[in-house]
Structures are given as C-alpha cells and as structure tokens.
C-alpha angles and dihedrals in degrees: 000000000000097000091203094291109136092218091053091047091052092049092047092051091048091052090050091052091048090049091052091048093051090050086073091068136066113219144142122225116215131174117238116193116238091242089060096042103043098162094056090041090054095043093052095056125090115240114251103262094179097070112113124229119206114213119189129183 
C-alpha cells in the first residue's frame, strides 16, 4: 500500500493507529440520508462563496 513513499507510509501508519484506537469501542455504523439528518447535511456543506454582495455608500 505505501509503495516506499514516505507520505504514504505516514498515512498508512496513521490509519493503523486509528484502527487500533477504534478497536477499543463497540459501535454500529449506519447510513442516515441527508433528508432525514438535515443538521449534519447542512453542516457538511461548504457555504456558497460565489454569491455577490452589493455595498452602497
């Protein structure tokens, strides 16, 4: 997986540590559609940066 690249090795090691940390917990992962989880759906979206604001003096 890491192909000798130091960046890949670092990422691989980090994923291994996270996996070992998560092994300490018992949990179930379930998908919740955005329509049913509107707060998380909203929070995960980037704000529209392209909207223009008109300022007059």
